[in-house]
C-alpha positions in Angstrom: 27.3 -46.1 13.1 25.1 -45.3 10.2 22.7 -42.4 10.7 19.0 -43.1 10.0 18.0 -39.4 10.2 15.8 -38.3 7.3 17.3 -35.3 5.5 15.2 -32.1 5.9 12.8 -31.6 3.0 13.6 -28.8 0.7 11.1 -26.0 0.7 8.7 -25.9 -2.2 9.9 -22.5 -3.2 13.5 -21.4 -2.8 14.3 -18.4 -0.7 15.3 -16.3 -3.7 12.1 -17.2 -5.6 9.9 -16.3 -2.6 11.6 -13.0 -2.1 11.6 -12.1 -5.8 8.0 -13.2 -6.4 6.6 -11.4 -3.4 8.7 -8.3 -4.1 8.4 -7.9 -7.8 4.7 -8.0 -8.0 4.0 -5.4 -5.3 6.8 -3.2 -6.8 4.9 -3.2 -10.1 1.6 -2.7 -8.4 2.8 0.3 -6.3 4.7 1.7 -9.3 1.4 1.8 -11.2 -0.4 3.3 -8.2 2.3 6.0 -7.7 2.3 6.9 -11.4 -1.4 7.6 -11.0 -0.9 9.5 -7.8 1.7 11.8 -9.5 -0.4 12.3 -12.5 -3.4 13.0 -10.2 -1.5 16.1 -9.1 0.3 17.2 -12.3 -1.8 16.1 -15.2 -5.4 14.9 -14.6 -6.7 18.2 -13.1 -5.7 19.9 -16.3 -6.4 17.3 -19.0 -9.4 15.4 -17.5 -11.1 17.9 -15.1 -10.7 21.4 -16.5 -13.2 23.0 -14.2 -11.6 26.5 -14.2 -11.0 26.2 -10.4 -7.7 24.7 -9.3 -8.9 23.3 -6.0 -12.0 21.8 -7.5 -10.0 20.2 -10.3 -7.6 18.7 -7.7 -10.4 17.4 -5.6 -12.0 15.7 -8.6 -8.7 14.2 -9.5 -8.2 12.9 -6.0 -11.7 11.6 -6.1 -10.8 9.2 -8.9 -7.7 8.4 -7.0 -9.8 7.5 -4.0 -12.4 5.6 -6.1 -9.9 2.8 -6.6 -9.9 2.2 -2.8 -13.7 1.5 -3.0 -12.9 -1.1 -5.6 -10.2 -2.7 -3.6 -12.5 -4.6 -1.1 -14.4 -6.0 -4.1 -11.1 -7.2 -5.5 -10.2 -8.6 -2.1 -13.4 -10.7 -2.0 -13.0 -12.0 -5.6 -9.3 -12.7 -5.6 -9.5 -13.9 -2.0 -12.2 -16.4 -2.9 -10.1 -17.9 -5.7 -6.9 -17.6 -3.7 -8.4 -19.6 -0.8 -10.2 -22.0 -3.1 -7.7 -22.7 -5.9 -4.4 -21.5 -4.6 -2.1 -18.4 -4.4 -0.2 -18.7 -7.6 -2.9 -18.4 -10.3 -4.6 -15.6 -8.3 -1.4 -13.6 -8.1 -0.8 -13.9 -11.8 -4.4 -12.7 -12.5 -4.2 -9.7 -10.2 -0.9 -8.6 -11.7 -2.2 -8.9 -15.3 -5.4 -7.0 -14.5 -3.4 -4.2 -12.9 -1.0 -4.0 -15.8 -3.7 -3.9 -18.5 -5.6 -1.1 -16.7 -2.4 1.0 -16.2 -1.4 0.6 -19.8 -4.8 1.7 -21.0 -4.6 4.9 -18.9 -1.6 5.8 -21.0 -3.7 5.4 -24.2 -6.8 7.4 -23.0 -8.1 10.5 -24.9 -8.4 13.6 -22.9 -11.3 16.1 -22.2 -10.4 18.1 -25.3 -10.9 15.0 -27.4 -14.1 13.4 -26.1 -15.4 15.7 -23.3 -16.6 14.2 -20.0 -16.2 10.6 -21.4 -12.5 11.0 -20.9 -13.1 11.3 -17.1 -15.5 8.3 -17.2 -12.9 6.1 -19.0 -10.2 7.3 -16.5 -12.5 6.3 -13.6 -13.1 2.9 -15.1 -9.4 2.2 -15.5 -8.8 3.5 -12.0 -11.5 1.2 -10.6 -9.8 -1.7 -12.4 -6.5 -0.8 -10.8 -8.1 -0.8 -7.4 -9.8 -4.1 -8.0 -6.5 -5.7 -8.9 -4.6 -4.3 -6.0 -7.3 -5.6 -3.7 -6.1 -9.1 -4.5 -2.4 -8.4 -5.0 -1.1 -7.4 -1.6 -2.6 -10.3 0.4 -1.4 -12.9 -2.1 2.1 -11.5 -2.1 2.1 -11.4 1.7 1.0 -15.0 1.9 3.7 -16.1 -0.6 6.3 -14.6 1.7 4.9 -15.6 5.1 3.7 -19.1 4.3 7.2 -19.9 2.9 9.2 -18.2 5.6 11.6 -20.1 7.9 10.7 -20.5 11.5 11.2 -17.3 13.5 11.6 -15.1 10.4 8.0 -14.7 9.3 8.0 -10.9 10.0 11.3 -10.5 8.1 9.9 -12.3 5.1 6.7 -10.4 5.4 8.6 -7.2 4.8 9.6 -8.2 1.3 6.2 -7.5 -0.3 6.1 -4.3 1.8 9.3 -3.1 0.2 7.4 -2.9 -3.1 5.9 0.4 -1.8 9.1 2.4 -1.5 10.8 0.8 -4.5 7.7 1.4 -6.6 7.6 5.0 -5.5 11.2 5.6 -6.4 10.9 4.0 -9.8 7.6 5.8 -10.7 8.9 9.2 -9.6 12.3 8.7 -11.2 10.6 8.0 -14.5 8.7 11.3 -14.2 11.9 13.1 -13.3 13.7 11.6 -16.3 10.9 12.9 -18.5 11.1 16.2 -16.9 14.8 16.6 -17.4 14.4 15.4 -21.0 12.3 18.4 -21.7 14.3 21.2 -20.0 14.0 23.7 -22.7 10.3 23.4 -22.9 9.5 23.7 -19.2 9.7 20.0 -18.1 6.4 18.9 -16.4 4.8 22.2 -17.1 5.5 22.0 -20.9 3.1 21.5 -23.7 5.1 18.4 -24.7 4.6 16.8 -21.3 0.9 17.5 -21.2 0.5 16.3 -24.8 2.4 13.0 -24.6 5.1 12.9 -22.0 2.8 12.0 -19.1 1.7 8.8 -21.0 5.2 7.2 -20.9 5.2 6.0 -17.2 1.8 4.2 -17.8 2.9 2.6 -21.1 6.3 1.6 -19.5 4.4 -0.5 -16.9 3.8 -3.1 -19.6 7.5 -4.0 -19.6 7.5 -4.4 -15.8 4.4 -6.6 -15.9 5.9 -9.0 -18.3 8.9 -9.4 -16.0 6.6 -9.9 -13.0 4.5 -12.5 -14.7 7.6 -14.5 -15.7 8.7 -14.7 -12.1 5.4 -15.6 -10.7 4.7 -18.3 -13.1 7.6 -20.2 -11.6 6.0 -20.4 -8.2 4.5 -23.5 -6.7 1.9 -23.6 -4.0 2.9 -23.2 -0.3 3.0 -26.2 2.0 0.4 -24.5 4.2 -2.2 -24.3 1.4 -1.4 -27.9 0.2 -1.9 -29.2 3.8 -5.3 -27.4 4.1 -6.4 -28.8 0.7 -5.2 -32.4 1.7 -7.2 -32.2 4.9 -10.4 -31.1 3.1 -10.5 -27.7 4.8 -11.0 -25.6 1.8 -14.2 -23.6 2.1 -16.8 -23.2 -0.7 -17.5 -19.6 0.4 -14.5 -18.2 2.2 -16.0 -14.7 2.6 -19.1 -16.0 4.4 -17.0 -18.2 6.7 -14.6 -15.4 7.6 -17.4 -13.0 8.4 -19.1 -15.7 10.5 -16.1 -16.9 12.5 -13.5 -14.3 12.3 -15.4 -11.0 12.2 -13.5 -9.7 15.3 -10.2 -10.3 13.5 -11.5 -8.4 10.5 -12.4 -5.4 12.6 -9.1 -5.4 14.4 -7.1 -5.9 11.2 -8.9 -3.0 9.5 -8.1 -0.6 12.3 -4.6 -1.9 12.7 -3.9 -0.5 9.2 -5.8 2.8 9.5 -3.0 5.1 10.7 -0.6 3.4 8.3 -2.8 4.2 5.3 -3.5 7.8 6.4 0.2 8.4 6.9 1.0 6.7 3.6 -1.1 8.8 1.4 -0.5 12.1 3.3 3.3 11.6 2.9 3.0 10.8 -0.9 0.1 12.3 -2.8 -0.9 15.1 -0.4 2.6 16.4 0.4 3.4 16.5 -3.4 0.5 18.8 -4.0 1.1 20.8 -0.8 4.9 21.1 -1.4 4.6 22.3 -5.0 1.7 24.7 -4.7 2.9 28.4 -4.9 3.1 30.2 -1.6 0.9 33.1 -3.0 -1.9 30.7 -4.2 -5.4 31.2 -2.7 -4.7 28.0 -0.8 -1.0 28.4 -0.2 1.6 25.7 -0.4 5.3 25.4 0.2 6.3 26.8 -3.2 9.0 24.2 -4.0 9.8 23.4 -7.6 8.4 20.0 -8.7 11.8 18.4 -9.3 13.2 19.7 -6.0 10.3 18.4 -4.0 10.2 15.0 -5.6 13.9 14.6 -5.0 13.3 15.5 -1.3 10.5 12.8 -1.2 12.8 10.2 -2.8 15.4 10.9 0.0 12.6 10.4 2.5 11.4 7.2 0.8 15.0 5.7 1.1 14.4 5.8 4.9 11.0 4.3 4.3 12.6 1.3 2.6 15.4 0.9 5.2 13.0 1.0 8.1 10.5 -1.4 6.4 13.3 -4.0 6.2 14.6 -3.2 9.7 11.1 -3.6 11.2 11.0 -7.3 10.3 13.7 -8.7 12.6 12.5 -6.3 15.3 9.0 -7.6 15.0 10.2 -11.2 15.1 12.2 -10.4 18.2 9.9 -8.3 20.4 6.5 -9.0 18.7 4.4 -7.2 16.1 2.0 -5.7 18.6 4.6 -4.2 21.0 6.5 -2.7 18.1 3.4 -1.2 16.6 2.2 0.2 19.9 5.4 2.3 20.1 5.4 3.3 16.4 1.7 4.3 16.5 2.4 6.5 19.5 5.1 8.3 17.6 2.7 8.8 14.7 0.3 10.5 17.0 3.0 12.8 18.2 4.2 13.4 14.7 0.8 14.6 13.5 0.6 17.0 16.5 3.9 18.7 15.7 3.5 19.1 11.9 3.8 22.9 12.2 7.2 22.6 13.9 8.5 21.5 10.5 6.1 23.3 8.2 5.7 26.8 9.6 7.5 29.6 7.7 10.9 30.3 9.2 11.3 33.9 8.1 10.5 36.3 5.2 12.3 34.1 2.8 9.7 31.3 3.3 10.0 27.7 4.5 13.1 26.0 5.7 14.2 23.4 3.2 16.1 21.5 5.9 13.1 21.3 8.2 10.8 20.2 5.3 13.3 17.5 4.4 13.4 16.4 8.1 9.6 16.3 8.0 9.7 14.0 5.0 12.4 11.8 6.5 10.7 11.4 9.9 7.3 10.7 8.3 8.6 8.1 5.9 10.7 6.5 8.7 7.6 6.0 10.7 5.9 4.7 7.6 8.4 2.0 7.2 8.2 0.9 10.8 4.4 0.7 10.8 4.0 -0.7 7.3 6.7 -3.5 7.5 5.1 -5.7 10.2 1.7 -5.7 8.5 2.9 -8.2 6.0 3.0 -10.8 8.8 0.5 -9.4 11.2 -2.6 -9.4 9.1 -2.1 -13.0 7.6 -1.5 -14.3 11.1 -5.0 -13.3 12.2 -6.6 -16.0 10.1 -6.3 -19.7 9.5 -4.9 -21.0 6.1 -8.3 -21.8 4.6 -9.5 -18.2 4.8 -6.2 -16.4 5.2 -6.2 -14.9 1.7 -9.7 -13.6 2.0 -9.5 -12.4 5.6 -6.2 -10.5 5.3 -7.2 -9.0 1.9 -10.6 -7.8 3.2 -9.1 -6.2 6.4 -6.3 -4.6 4.4 -8.5 -3.2 1.7 -11.5 -2.1 3.8 -9.0 -0.1 5.7 -8.0 1.5 2.4 -11.4 3.1 2.2 -11.3 4.5 5.7 -7.7 5.6 5.3 -6.3 5.9 1.8 -9.5 6.7 -0.1 -10.5 9.6 2.2 -7.1 10.8 3.3 -6.2 12.9 0.2 -9.7 14.4 -0.1 -10.0 15.2 3.7 -6.5 16.6 3.7 -7.1 19.0 0.8 -10.3 20.1 2.4 -8.6 20.7 5.8 -5.8 22.4 4.0 -8.3 24.8 2.5 -10.2 25.3 5.7 -6.9 26.1 7.4 -6.2 28.8 4.8 -3.1 27.1 3.5 -1.9 25.9 6.9 -1.6 22.1 7.2 -2.0 22.0 11.0 -5.5 20.5 10.8 -4.1 17.8 8.5 -1.6 16.9 11.2 -4.4 16.6 13.7 -6.3 14.4 11.4 -3.3 12.1 11.3 -3.0 12.1 15.1 -6.7 11.1 15.4 -6.2 8.2 13.0 -3.3 7.1 15.1 -5.4 7.2 18.3 -8.0 4.8 16.6 -5.2 2.4 15.6 -3.7 2.5 19.0 -7.0 1.5 20.6 -7.2 -1.4 18.1 -3.7 -2.6 19.0 -4.5 -2.4 22.7 -7.6 -4.6 22.1 -5.6 -7.0 20.0 -3.2 -9.8 20.9 0.3 -10.7 19.9 0.5 -13.0 16.9 4.2 -13.8 16.4 3.8 -17.3 17.9 0.9 -18.3 15.7 1.5 -21.5 13.8 0.3 -20.6 10.3 1.2 -24.0 8.8 -1.3 -25.7 11.1 -4.6 -24.4 12.5 -3.5 -21.0 13.6 -3.3 -21.9 17.3 -0.7 -19.9 19.2 2.2 -21.8 20.9 1.0 -20.3 24.2 -2.2 -22.3 23.9 -4.8 -19.5 23.6 -8.1 -21.2 24.4 -10.2 -18.9 22.1 -7.9 -19.7 19.2 -8.1 -23.4 19.9 -11.9 -23.3 19.9 -12.0 -21.4 16.7 -9.6 -23.9 15.1 -11.7 -26.9 16.2 -14.8 -25.3 14.9 -13.0 -24.6 11.6 -12.0 -28.2 11.3 -15.5 -29.5 11.9 -17.1 -27.3 9.2 
């Protein structure tokens, strides 16, 4: 008997292409971001903000770091508009190119000794361009992964763009370490050679990575979900207006879902680098570790970040995004409350390297478990025709509340605490409480059909009504 079954249609993008395209772009984006974060601690306070006061210079440097977060929601609106109107592919290429150009130009900037305060102004402009580009990058990469994911594996695929964060961190800091070890006789990152030209290399090197990323992304085709929405005439002329009108509650929830993640993210990277390498006898004391030693300790922690990011996907697909995040966020609250168990001096010799390493591992482990599911959770809050805009705005508005303020607040609390970071830990715990409340108010999204109208398989009446209204507009 001859079978009349129709062979299953091949996916528009192969699994390898989806994984590579969603991973390579965010890896480059986060590499660029981390390169700036490292320079914000080691270079920019000296070369662009020579105030004569170490803490003031560091705060000014972190202010430019945080300024990019203010630009990110603007980028989310602009790139989200084109991503929902014209498609994901072209928007992703544009965001990556913008980020790459801005980062390369940072490596070419004159310093304060060359042009005075204009050096800081130009640095700020480039930093704003970085933030603008990243505002459109993450959401597009997450949509490439989730809209092309096989059934039941959307959270797993959503972890691939999230893996760009730990991989980008490792590459960026490894480049700085290589430069450091290449100048051993001159003092490494403290040398005149590093401050003169060595710090520029990581920013200039990003051009090579951008070329590779563009080559991969240009091979993408649009997802079936977007093509279906376009074929049905569901594309909105003004996605941002529609998402604020119909999905404002999802925007609020998505923003606060990410709050603890962002605060933890930037405390474990930029703040801990500054805190860990500040001398113990400084006016605002640090841990006193050598730069290379502490970065290697961070990289060990980030390995756990990457492993747990990937592991969180199958777990979120199995038990649900919300249930997993409720547990992880509770652990983040506890972690912030017990910072001083890890960071208090052990004896007259100073801090325990083993406990500080355990602190970094535990913090980055939690980071992977909370960051991984976001690649699926935020896109699942919105229907296809405004998914790029909605998820991008929620993700990036949260960056202002979390990432933009976290390093500045942490440095201030560190100074108020006279070198003790216990107040910084309490700040993390309070952020976790806010996120926990948002998760309690939210609903599970793992059964949402993102290829259709966004209605859950369980038949949520509110979602059905929203979907019907969306189809009528």
